[in-house]
TORKOL-4160 file (C-alpha; in steps of 0.2 Angstrom, whole numbers, padded with zeros to 4 digits, m for minus):
240
<pt num="1" X="0015" Y="m0022" Z="0000"/>
<pt num="2" X="0000" Y="m0024" Z="0010"/>
<pt num="3" X="m0019" Y="m0027" Z="0007"/>
<pt num="4" X="m0030" Y="m0020" Z="0020"/>
<pt num="5" X="m0049" Y="m0025" Z="0017"/>
<pt num="6" X="m0059" Y="m0016" Z="0030"/>
<pt num="7" X="m0077" Y="m0022" Z="0031"/>
<pt num="8" X="m0084" Y="m0012" Z="0045"/>
<pt num="9" X="m0102" Y="m0010" Z="0052"/>
<pt num="10" X="m0109" Y="m0001" Z="0067"/>
<pt num="11" X="m0109" Y="m0018" Z="0077"/>
<pt num="12" X="m0091" Y="m0021" Z="0073"/>
<pt num="13" X="m0084" Y="m0003" Z="0074"/>
<pt num="14" X="m0066" Y="m0002" Z="0081"/>
<pt num="15" X="m0054" Y="0012" Z="0084"/>
<pt num="16" X="m0046" Y="0018" Z="0068"/>
<pt num="17" X="m0059" Y="0009" Z="0057"/>
<pt num="18" X="m0072" Y="0019" Z="0047"/>
<pt num="19" X="m0090" Y="0015" Z="0050"/>
<pt num="20" X="m0097" Y="0011" Z="0032"/>
<pt num="21" X="m0114" Y="0010" Z="0026"/>
<pt num="22" X="m0122" Y="m0007" Z="0026"/>
<pt num="23" X="m0114" Y="m0018" Z="0012"/>
<pt num="24" X="m0100" Y="m0005" Z="0008"/>
<pt num="25" X="m0082" Y="m0011" Z="0005"/>
<pt num="26" X="m0066" Y="m0002" Z="0008"/>
<pt num="27" X="m0050" Y="m0008" Z="0002"/>
<pt num="28" X="m0033" Y="m0001" Z="0003"/>
<pt num="29" X="m0017" Y="m0005" Z="m0007"/>
<pt num="30" X="0001" Y="0000" Z="m0006"/>
<pt num="31" X="0015" Y="m0006" Z="m0017"/>
<pt num="32" X="0030" Y="m0008" Z="m0005"/>
<pt num="33" X="0031" Y="m0027" Z="m0008"/>
<pt num="34" X="0025" Y="m0028" Z="m0025"/>
<pt num="35" X="0010" Y="m0026" Z="m0037"/>
<pt num="36" X="m0003" Y="m0032" Z="m0025"/>
<pt num="37" X="m0013" Y="m0040" Z="m0039"/>
<pt num="38" X="m0014" Y="m0025" Z="m0050"/>
<pt num="39" X="m0010" Y="m0028" Z="m0069"/>
<pt num="40" X="m0003" Y="m0015" Z="m0080"/>
<pt num="41" X="m0006" Y="m0012" Z="m0099"/>
<pt num="42" X="m0007" Y="0001" Z="m0113"/>
<pt num="43" X="m0020" Y="0004" Z="m0127"/>
<pt num="44" X="m0025" Y="0016" Z="m0140"/>
<pt num="45" X="m0012" Y="0015" Z="m0153"/>
<pt num="46" X="m0010" Y="0009" Z="m0171"/>
<pt num="47" X="m0008" Y="m0009" Z="m0174"/>
<pt num="48" X="0011" Y="m0013" Z="m0174"/>
<pt num="49" X="0017" Y="0002" Z="m0165"/>
<pt num="50" X="0018" Y="m0004" Z="m0147"/>
<pt num="51" X="0037" Y="m0004" Z="m0147"/>
<pt num="52" X="0037" Y="0015" Z="m0151"/>
<pt num="53" X="0028" Y="0019" Z="m0135"/>
<pt num="54" X="0042" Y="0012" Z="m0124"/>
<pt num="55" X="0029" Y="0006" Z="m0112"/>
<pt num="56" X="0037" Y="0001" Z="m0095"/>
<pt num="57" X="0028" Y="m0005" Z="m0079"/>
<pt num="58" X="0031" Y="m0013" Z="m0063"/>
<pt num="59" X="0035" Y="m0012" Z="m0044"/>
<pt num="60" X="0051" Y="m0001" Z="m0042"/>
<pt num="61" X="0061" Y="0008" Z="m0029"/>
<pt num="62" X="0055" Y="0026" Z="m0027"/>
<pt num="63" X="0066" Y="0041" Z="m0033"/>
<pt num="64" X="0074" Y="0050" Z="m0018"/>
<pt num="65" X="0062" Y="0065" Z="m0019"/>
<pt num="66" X="0047" Y="0053" Z="m0015"/>
<pt num="67" X="0056" Y="0045" Z="0000"/>
<pt num="68" X="0059" Y="0027" Z="0004"/>
<pt num="69" X="0049" Y="0012" Z="m0002"/>
<pt num="70" X="0042" Y="0006" Z="m0018"/>
<pt num="71" X="0028" Y="0011" Z="m0030"/>
<pt num="72" X="0020" Y="0004" Z="m0045"/>
<pt num="73" X="0029" Y="0013" Z="m0060"/>
<pt num="74" X="0020" Y="0017" Z="m0077"/>
<pt num="75" X="0029" Y="0025" Z="m0091"/>
<pt num="76" X="0024" Y="0028" Z="m0109"/>
<pt num="77" X="0031" Y="0039" Z="m0123"/>
<pt num="78" X="0015" Y="0044" Z="m0132"/>
<pt num="79" X="0020" Y="0044" Z="m0150"/>
<pt num="80" X="0003" Y="0037" Z="m0154"/>
<pt num="81" X="m0005" Y="0054" Z="m0149"/>
<pt num="82" X="m0018" Y="0044" Z="m0139"/>
<pt num="83" X="m0010" Y="0031" Z="m0128"/>
<pt num="84" X="m0020" Y="0025" Z="m0112"/>
<pt num="85" X="m0008" Y="0017" Z="m0099"/>
<pt num="86" X="m0017" Y="0010" Z="m0085"/>
<pt num="87" X="m0018" Y="m0002" Z="m0070"/>
<pt num="88" X="m0033" Y="m0013" Z="m0067"/>
<pt num="89" X="m0037" Y="m0025" Z="m0053"/>
<pt num="90" X="m0051" Y="m0038" Z="m0051"/>
<pt num="91" X="m0062" Y="m0038" Z="m0035"/>
<pt num="92" X="m0072" Y="m0053" Z="m0031"/>
<pt num="93" X="m0085" Y="m0060" Z="m0019"/>
<pt num="94" X="m0070" Y="m0064" Z="m0007"/>
<pt num="95" X="m0067" Y="m0045" Z="m0006"/>
<pt num="96" X="m0085" Y="m0042" Z="m0001"/>
<pt num="97" X="m0092" Y="m0038" Z="m0018"/>
<pt num="98" X="m0111" Y="m0044" Z="m0020"/>
<pt num="99" X="m0116" Y="m0052" Z="m0036"/>
<pt num="100" X="m0126" Y="m0040" Z="m0047"/>
<pt num="101" X="m0124" Y="m0026" Z="m0035"/>
<pt num="102" X="m0123" Y="m0008" Z="m0041"/>
<pt num="103" X="m0109" Y="0002" Z="m0033"/>
<pt num="104" X="m0103" Y="0020" Z="m0031"/>
<pt num="105" X="m0084" Y="0021" Z="m0031"/>
<pt num="106" X="m0074" Y="0034" Z="m0022"/>
<pt num="107" X="m0055" Y="0033" Z="m0023"/>
<pt num="108" X="m0041" Y="0041" Z="m0013"/>
<pt num="109" X="m0026" Y="0041" Z="m0024"/>
<pt num="110" X="m0008" Y="0045" Z="m0020"/>
<pt num="111" X="0004" Y="0047" Z="m0035"/>
<pt num="112" X="0021" Y="0053" Z="m0039"/>
<pt num="113" X="0022" Y="0064" Z="m0055"/>
<pt num="114" X="0036" Y="0072" Z="m0064"/>
<pt num="115" X="0025" Y="0081" Z="m0077"/>
<pt num="116" X="0028" Y="0099" Z="m0076"/>
<pt num="117" X="0015" Y="0113" Z="m0075"/>
<pt num="118" X="0012" Y="0127" Z="m0088"/>
<pt num="119" X="0024" Y="0121" Z="m0101"/>
<pt num="120" X="0023" Y="0119" Z="m0119"/>
<pt num="121" X="0022" Y="0101" Z="m0126"/>
<pt num="122" X="0022" Y="0091" Z="m0142"/>
<pt num="123" X="0004" Y="0089" Z="m0148"/>
<pt num="124" X="m0002" Y="0096" Z="m0132"/>
<pt num="125" X="0004" Y="0102" Z="m0115"/>
<pt num="126" X="0008" Y="0090" Z="m0101"/>
<pt num="127" X="m0009" Y="0095" Z="m0094"/>
<pt num="128" X="m0016" Y="0085" Z="m0109"/>
<pt num="129" X="m0011" Y="0068" Z="m0100"/>
<pt num="130" X="m0028" Y="0066" Z="m0092"/>
<pt num="131" X="m0029" Y="0056" Z="m0076"/>
<pt num="132" X="m0044" Y="0045" Z="m0075"/>
<pt num="133" X="m0051" Y="0032" Z="m0062"/>
<pt num="134" X="m0066" Y="0021" Z="m0062"/>
<pt num="135" X="m0072" Y="0003" Z="m0064"/>
<pt num="136" X="m0080" Y="m0009" Z="m0076"/>
<pt num="137" X="m0091" Y="m0025" Z="m0075"/>
<pt num="138" X="m0079" Y="m0034" Z="m0088"/>
<pt num="139" X="m0060" Y="m0034" Z="m0088"/>
<pt num="140" X="m0051" Y="m0018" Z="m0096"/>
<pt num="141" X="m0039" Y="m0025" Z="m0108"/>
<pt num="142" X="m0032" Y="m0020" Z="m0125"/>
<pt num="143" X="m0043" Y="m0025" Z="m0140"/>
<pt num="144" X="m0038" Y="m0025" Z="m0158"/>
<pt num="145" X="m0050" Y="m0018" Z="m0171"/>
<pt num="146" X="m0044" Y="m0027" Z="m0187"/>
<pt num="147" X="m0054" Y="m0016" Z="m0198"/>
<pt num="148" X="m0046" Y="0000" Z="m0191"/>
<pt num="149" X="m0029" Y="m0008" Z="m0188"/>
<pt num="150" X="m0030" Y="0000" Z="m0170"/>
<pt num="151" X="m0028" Y="m0007" Z="m0153"/>
<pt num="152" X="m0042" Y="0000" Z="m0142"/>
<pt num="153" X="m0049" Y="m0005" Z="m0125"/>
<pt num="154" X="m0063" Y="m0018" Z="m0120"/>
<pt num="155" X="m0072" Y="m0004" Z="m0110"/>
<pt num="156" X="m0077" Y="0014" Z="m0113"/>
<pt num="157" X="m0066" Y="0025" Z="m0103"/>
<pt num="158" X="m0070" Y="0040" Z="m0115"/>
<pt num="159" X="m0056" Y="0049" Z="m0125"/>
<pt num="160" X="m0043" Y="0061" Z="m0118"/>
<pt num="161" X="m0052" Y="0075" Z="m0110"/>
<pt num="162" X="m0069" Y="0066" Z="m0110"/>
<pt num="163" X="m0073" Y="0052" Z="m0098"/>
<pt num="164" X="m0083" Y="0037" Z="m0100"/>
<pt num="165" X="m0093" Y="0024" Z="m0090"/>
<pt num="166" X="m0077" Y="0015" Z="m0085"/>
<pt num="167" X="m0067" Y="0030" Z="m0081"/>
<pt num="168" X="m0070" Y="0048" Z="m0077"/>
<pt num="169" X="m0058" Y="0063" Z="m0075"/>
<pt num="170" X="m0049" Y="0064" Z="m0058"/>
<pt num="171" X="m0052" Y="0081" Z="m0050"/>
<pt num="172" X="m0064" Y="0086" Z="m0064"/>
<pt num="173" X="m0051" Y="0090" Z="m0076"/>
<pt num="174" X="m0039" Y="0075" Z="m0075"/>
<pt num="175" X="m0024" Y="0087" Z="m0072"/>
<pt num="176" X="m0009" Y="0076" Z="m0065"/>
<pt num="177" X="0005" Y="0089" Z="m0067"/>
<pt num="178" X="0015" Y="0092" Z="m0052"/>
<pt num="179" X="0016" Y="0111" Z="m0050"/>
<pt num="180" X="0035" Y="0112" Z="m0056"/>
<pt num="181" X="0037" Y="0126" Z="m0069"/>
<pt num="182" X="0055" Y="0123" Z="m0074"/>
<pt num="183" X="0049" Y="0115" Z="m0091"/>
<pt num="184" X="0066" Y="0107" Z="m0094"/>
<pt num="185" X="0074" Y="0090" Z="m0091"/>
<pt num="186" X="0076" Y="0081" Z="m0074"/>
<pt num="187" X="0059" Y="0088" Z="m0067"/>
<pt num="188" X="0058" Y="0081" Z="m0049"/>
<pt num="189" X="0044" Y="0069" Z="m0044"/>
<pt num="190" X="0031" Y="0077" Z="m0033"/>
<pt num="191" X="0018" Y="0067" Z="m0023"/>
<pt num="192" X="0000" Y="0072" Z="m0027"/>
<pt num="193" X="m0015" Y="0067" Z="m0017"/>
<pt num="194" X="m0033" Y="0065" Z="m0025"/>
<pt num="195" X="m0050" Y="0060" Z="m0019"/>
<pt num="196" X="m0061" Y="0056" Z="m0033"/>
<pt num="197" X="m0079" Y="0049" Z="m0034"/>
<pt num="198" X="m0082" Y="0040" Z="m0051"/>
<pt num="199" X="m0097" Y="0048" Z="m0061"/>
<pt num="200" X="m0105" Y="0031" Z="m0066"/>
<pt num="201" X="m0111" Y="0018" Z="m0054"/>
<pt num="202" X="m0103" Y="0001" Z="m0058"/>
<pt num="203" X="m0112" Y="m0016" Z="m0058"/>
<pt num="204" X="m0104" Y="m0032" Z="m0052"/>
<pt num="205" X="m0106" Y="m0047" Z="m0063"/>
<pt num="206" X="m0117" Y="m0062" Z="m0057"/>
<pt num="207" X="m0103" Y="m0070" Z="m0048"/>
<pt num="208" X="m0097" Y="m0054" Z="m0039"/>
<pt num="209" X="m0083" Y="m0048" Z="m0050"/>
<pt num="210" X="m0079" Y="m0031" Z="m0055"/>
<pt num="211" X="m0063" Y="m0022" Z="m0061"/>
<pt num="212" X="m0055" Y="m0006" Z="m0054"/>
<pt num="213" X="m0047" Y="0005" Z="m0067"/>
<pt num="214" X="m0034" Y="0020" Z="m0065"/>
<pt num="215" X="m0023" Y="0027" Z="m0078"/>
<pt num="216" X="m0019" Y="0042" Z="m0090"/>
<pt num="217" X="m0027" Y="0045" Z="m0107"/>
<pt num="218" X="m0014" Y="0056" Z="m0116"/>
<pt num="219" X="m0015" Y="0069" Z="m0130"/>
<pt num="220" X="0003" Y="0074" Z="m0124"/>
<pt num="221" X="0015" Y="0067" Z="m0136"/>
<pt num="222" X="0029" Y="0066" Z="m0124"/>
<pt num="223" X="0034" Y="0055" Z="m0109"/>
<pt num="224" X="0021" Y="0052" Z="m0095"/>
<pt num="225" X="0029" Y="0043" Z="m0080"/>
<pt num="226" X="0020" Y="0040" Z="m0064"/>
<pt num="227" X="0023" Y="0031" Z="m0048"/>
<pt num="228" X="0007" Y="0025" Z="m0040"/>
<pt num="229" X="0011" Y="0025" Z="m0021"/>
<pt num="230" X="m0006" Y="0020" Z="m0014"/>
<pt num="231" X="m0024" Y="0017" Z="m0020"/>
<pt num="232" X="m0039" Y="0016" Z="m0008"/>
<pt num="233" X="m0056" Y="0013" Z="m0014"/>
<pt num="234" X="m0073" Y="0013" Z="m0006"/>
<pt num="235" X="m0088" Y="0004" Z="m0014"/>
<pt num="236" X="m0105" Y="0009" Z="m0008"/>
<pt num="237" X="m0121" Y="0001" Z="m0014"/>
<pt num="238" X="m0130" Y="0013" Z="m0025"/>
<pt num="239" X="m0147" Y="0005" Z="m0022"/>
<pt num="240" X="m0160" Y="0001" Z="m0036"/>
């Protein structure tokens, strides 16, 4: 896996390097050699029920239909009717992030999905596994609400078809189904490409940290499994 951090300006523009606005940062990740600093987790489930979600994550060889190489695999069996499985990664001043700066984020995402399209499902159709992307000033992590006996999240990513400050619906509707309408077992993985501008500007903390966030917020009570093939994000200063 490679990390390419391209900090371009008019004075330093070179062939093949985008010219970015002053203070902007563009970072690209692929997962051929590993997780590249991204961390995986799952939230939004009743306390004590984590094992029923069959959550799995990590760098894996791609299935044949996605070609050679490796991807970051995420899988959840959504028996909680509300599971949010996600990847998050911290960016720091070493990546070019300015302390206290407000950024607009635009993602370019390539994922392999075996969620079929137009099929019936338990609790909701596969289209009810909503794909989201964004970022937060604090680290996204599971958080136990003792009073509710429920494991939520430290940041507000909305709920299912509704986005929040930390994550908005990719493509406007969050649909990450792959166009296959066979609606049976062994649905093939299909590579999907998305460009998404997060709807909320994100502020770095006072030392230049912020956390990227991508994942699925599911009302589909079945299996959601994705291979993240590449993630590119451009952070542009949003101004006062």
